[in-house]
N, C-alpha and C positions, 0 to 999 in steps of 0.2 A: 836407674832414672833415664837414661838416654833413650830406652825403649818406650816410655811412657810420654816422652817429649814429643819423639818422633810420629805418634799416633796423632797428636794434635796439629801437626803441620801437614801443609800440603806438599807433596814432593816435586822439586824444581827440575833436577835435572833430567837427562835422559833414562839413568837408571834409578831414579828416586833415591838415590842413598844418603844417608846421613853423616855429614864429616864432622866429628867432634872437636875438629882443632879449631883452635882461637877465633870467633869472627872478627877480631880485632885488627889482625892482620891481613893485611890485602894479598899476600903471595900465598896465605896458607888457608884461604876463605873457603868454606865448604857451598856446595850448590846451592845455589839462590832458590829461595820458596816464599811463596804465599803464606801468610798465617793470619789466622782468625781468632788466635786466641786471646789478641788484646781489644777485639772488637767484640766481645761478649760469648761467651760460653768456651769452657773448656772440656775434654772428653773425660768422662769415667769421675767427674767432680775431681780432678787433679789441681792441685793449689797453682795458682797463676805466679807463685813466688819460687816457682822452679824446685818444686817437689818437697819444700820445707811446710811444716805444719803451720799454719797462723793462727793456732791454739795456744794456750800456756798449760801449765800442768794442771790446773784448775779447771780446764776446758773452757777459760774465757779468751776472746777474741784479744791477740795483742794489738790490734789495731784500732781499738774505740778509745775515743776521747785523749790520746795522744798517750798511753799507757795507763790511763787511770780508767778504771770500771765504770761502765757508762751509768750506773744509778747513782754515782757519787758526784756531787757538784765540781766542777773543775776550779772555780774561783771561790773565795771567801766570801764574796758579797754576792748574795743571790737575789737583792732586790730587783724589782720591775723598773722599767725605765721611769714610768710616771710618780714613782716613789722617791725619786732621787731629787734632791734638792741643788738643783744646776747651778744655782748662784753663788755657791760654796766650792765649787770646782774650778780650779784653776786653768785657764786656757794654755793650751802647749806652748802659743807664742811666749808666753810670760812666765810659764813653770822655769824654775830655777835648774840649770843643768847640773848633773851629778859631775860631768867631767867636758873637757874643751871639745865637745861634739857639733857639729852643725849638718848631722846627716839628712836632717828635714829642710835644708835650705840650699838651693842651688845658689852656686857661687854668682857673682855680678858678670853678667854677660853670658851666662850659660843658662838661663830661665826657663829657653825654649828646646834646649837640646834634650833629645828623648834619652830615657836610662839606657836602652839598647844601644846606642850609639855611644854614650858615655863609657860605656866598659868596653867598647870595641877600640876606643882610642887607647886605652891602657893609661889615661890619667888619673882615672879614677878606681878606688877600691873595688873587688870583685866580691860579691857576698860569700862569707866564710873567709875571708882573705883581708884583714884589716889592715889598714897601714895610713901613717898621717898622709894628709892633704896638703902637697905645698901651693898653697893660695896665690903667692907671689908669683910663682911660675903661672898660673891658670889667669892671673892677672896682667901678665906680660904678653900671653897669646893673645888676649882679647884688646889690647892697647895698639899691638904692633899692625894687628890685622892680616900678618904675614901667614900662610896655610903652608904647612908640611903634609909629607905622606901621611903622618900620623894624626894631626888635626884636621885633615879636609874632611873626615867623615863627620867630624862633628858640627860644622858649619855648611858643608855644601849636601844639599840634598837632592842626587842624580834620581832618586826613585819614581816623583812622578814624571819626568822626562823620559826615563825609561820604560815606566808602566804604559805611556802611551806612546811608546815608540814602537809601532808596526812594521815590521820589515817586509810584509808582503804589501803594506802602500807604496813600497819604494819597487815594485817589481812589475812589469809588463811581459807579458806571453804572446808573441806574433806567430801565427799560423799561416805560412807562405800558401800562393795561391799560383804554383808555378813556379817557384823560385829555385834555383839551385842552391847546395851548400855553400858556392862560393859568393854567387848573389846575396844570401843571408850575412854571411861575413862583411859583405860590402858594406850594407845598410848598417851594419852595428858601426863599423868604421864612420861611416857619417853621421850617424847618433850623437857618437864619442864628440864630434868636430860640434854638431849643433849643439850640444849642450853647454858647450865653451864658449859659443858665441853667444848665446842666451845669458850666462852667468859665469864669469872666469871660476867663482870659488865652488861651482857644482862640477860633477865628472859622473861618467858610465864607469861604473865601479867592477861591472862583471857583464860578460856576454859568454853565452854558450849554446850549442843546438841541441835541441832536444827531440829525441825520437824524429830525427831526419829532417822532420818539415817543419818544426818550431823551434823559434828561437827566444832564448831567456835574456831578459835584459835585467840589469838590477842598479840603480841610481844611487845617488849619494843622498837624497832628500825626496820626502813627500811632494815638495812643492814644484821640483824639477820633472818627477814624474807626470804629474798632472800636465804640465807644459807641454812634455814631449808626446803624451798619448791626446791632447788636444790639438796639437800640430802634424798630426799622422799623415794629412793627405799633402801638405807641404814637404814633408820626410818623402813621400812615395815619388811625388810628382819630380824632387831633386835626384831621386835614385833609380827612378825608371820601374820601380816594383810593385808588386801588391801584395797586402797582408791583412787580414784580420788579426785586428787590435784587440787583446784581451787582460782584464785584470786576475788575477789569482781568486780561485773561490773562497780563500782565507782573508781577503781584502776586508776593512773595516772602515766604515764610516764614521767618523768622528762626530759626536755631537756639538763641542766646541774646539775645532781645530785652532793649532798656533796660529797658521796663516789662513787668511780669507781664502783664498783661492783652492783650499783642500775643501771647502764644505761642499755638504751633499746638494745643495740646492746651485751650485755653480752649474752654467751652461756654455759650452765653448760653440760658438758660431765660426764655421767652416768655409773656404773657399770663397773669401770676400773680396772682391774688386778694392783697386784703391780708395781709402777712404780715409777719413780723420774722427777721431771719438767724438767731436761736438755732431758731426754728420750723421754718425752712426746713431748716435744718442737720440736727436730728433727722428731718425728713421723708426727707432725702436719706439719713440712716445705714440708716433702717427698710427703704430699696430697695436698700441693699448698695452705695451710693454714699459712698466717704470722699473728702474733699478737701482741698486743701491752703491754699485761702481761698475765701472765698466773699464778693461783693460785689453789694449791693442797689444798682441806678442810681435816684436820686431826682433832681429838679429843685432846683438847690441854694437859691434865694430863697423858692420856695413850698413847698419840702418835697414836692411831688408825686412818689408812687411812679410810674414809669412801666410797672411790671410785667414787668420784667426783671431779671435778676440772674446775674452771670458768675461761673461755678465753674471751677477748676480742680482735677479729679478725679487722684487719687492713681494710679489705674490707668486703663488705656483704657477707655473707655464707648462701647460700640456702640448701646446700648438704654436709653431712659430712657422706661418705659412710659407714664406718666400724665402725662407733659411735652411741652408743645411746644417744641422745642429747635433750635437751628443752632451751628455750629462758625464763628464770625464771621471767624477768620483762617487757615481751610483754602485753600492755595493748593496749585497744582500744582508753581510752583518752589521749591525749597527751598535755603538757602546759610548757611554757617556764616561770617560776615562776618571772625572772628577771624583765618582763614587766608590773607584777603586783603591783599596787599602789591604795591608796584610789581613787585618781583622776581618774583612767582609769578602776575602778570598773564596773561603767554603760554600758561602752564600751563591756565589756569583758563577762558582764551577757547577752548581746545582741546576744553574736556569736553563731553561730549553729555548733559549734564543736560535742555536745552531739547528740547522736541518738535520735530521736523522741521516747516518752515513754508513757505508760497511766497513769505514774506516775510523777507527778511535787512535789517540795519542796517548800514552801513558807517561805522567809527570812524575818528578821525585822519585823514581824507582831507583836510580844508579848515582854513583858520583861522576861527573864527567871526566874526571882525571884517570878514574879506572879503565873507562873505554880504550885508552891508549894500549891497553894489554889486549892481544888479540883472543887469547883462551879465555880472558873474562867474557870477552865479546861473545865468542862461541858459548858459552855457559847461560850465558843471558838469553841468546836466541833458542838455545834448546829447551830453556824454562819456557818460553814463550808458545813455542811450537809442540812440546811434547808433555809439559806436565799436565797432571790431570785436572787442575785447576780450569787450565785454559782448553785442554780439549773437550773437557764438558759443557763448555760453552756454544760450541759447535765448529765446524771445520774451519780452521785459518788458511788462507790462500798465500797470502807472504807477510815477512815482516820487515820492517827496514829500521835500523839502528844508525844514525849519524855517528862517525867517528871523529875524533878533532885531529888536529895536526900534530906534528911534533913540537910546536913551539906554543901550544895552546895553553893560556892561562885562564884559570877562572876570573872573570871581571865585568863589569857591565857593558865593555865593549864587546866580550865574547858571548853576549846572549843571542843577537841575531842568527849564532851559528848554528842553533837547535841541537846542541850536544848535549845530551843527556835524557833527550825525549825517544821515546818507543813507538813506533807506528805499526799497528795490528790491523790487518786487513782480512774478514772474514768472507765466507763463501755468501753468506745471508745477511740481511740488514736484521734480522732477528736476532742473531749470534751477536751482533755487535750491540743490540739493545740490552740484551742480556750482560755483554759484558760490563756496560756503562754502568748496570743498578748493581752487580755483585762485585765488580773489582774496585769501587771508588771506597777509599777508607780501610781497605785490607793492607796489612804489614807483607812488603815484598825486600828482601834484602836489608831488613832492619829499618825501611822508610815507609811512609805514609802514602800510597796510592793516591794520585788524582786522575781522572779521566774526563777527556773530551773527544767531542766528533770532529773529524776530520774531512775536509774536501776530498771525494774520491777524485775528482779530476787531477786536483794538486798532487795527490799522490802517487798517481800514474804517471806524470809528467817529472816525479822525483822534483817538486816544487816543496822541500821540507824546510 
């Protein structure tokens, strides 16, 4: 049976060998492989049930009608809906219960808790595992309002905030114009101080030098990232340096941002002289620019004006003749995050909003915790570079697999680390296009693969 199973799978390891050891043990898994067996089509008519015949002794299918033959009616009453006297049917809310069960009624206070969250909490019985429901305990949870690690998942929904949390919106890439690495580090230190002067609750979370002439800055929020980018002229003047300031290619403009200063329509006016909000507003009105709001950026403790103002014009503005200005939140990618749900993900992934690229990112291929094992990572890398499935798409230039740290744990907080994603760069864009169409939906490592294009500029700079 193992020989027939192997014929229907794509080899994944360098040797393409099949290991019959249990795939459920992390330490004994065989080579990872792509498998289209579950995507329609098996070799030689092999049963999808692992070699077992799906026919009974009378050559009838085992899987028709729940064990009954298809030609037999499944229920005793075969009347058509229009022939039923519905007035004689007792509604389920009034029907006498045969036993003390309220499986169809959510406990008070839990009406809006999805079934998935109820199961994860451990407070409700799982399918096939009936147990008495302690309703007094549930009432106590609702009345106290105190959430524990176990009950937090019932009432706190971080899904929406994490769906819309885009780490690339909190990153700036600075390309130096003649600055040395020492001067780049000096600028990073000043930016760290600048952030605290603007808002003590914010911080520069990380900075590093990329490719000798680029500085990577990651902030604690999208709002402070927008302010830092808008105040670039002030920061350069303070540090005596010159940089080209950019957002990553994967930065996403949100249709409905949490903070209005992160909207795509916002304009940053730079290198302004001493002014007040009223005076600047009057000057803008004389120029024919009406605004929804206007905000001058000053340093909190010293009240020093940065020469920068953020405005949200009521109408689209293409020209501000006597101002130096930028659009700090202008991005090629745009997304309405309110339409993102787990049910909608397959449709959203298939959308073609992202520009084509030579780089694709494979999602849901591996368990992030498995990537702590270097041998497992090597095996995955070999699968991506040497398997027949991948090489048939075209020449692969490189593969990058972010690995977790020793203290990594799977949680909402660790989403931004990109652990579990696999980045593949092809030699030709047509190869990446073929990968997008052929790899989406295939089975790899017993998981269904999702694919998306990824910014080649970000990939080359290791902004993953």
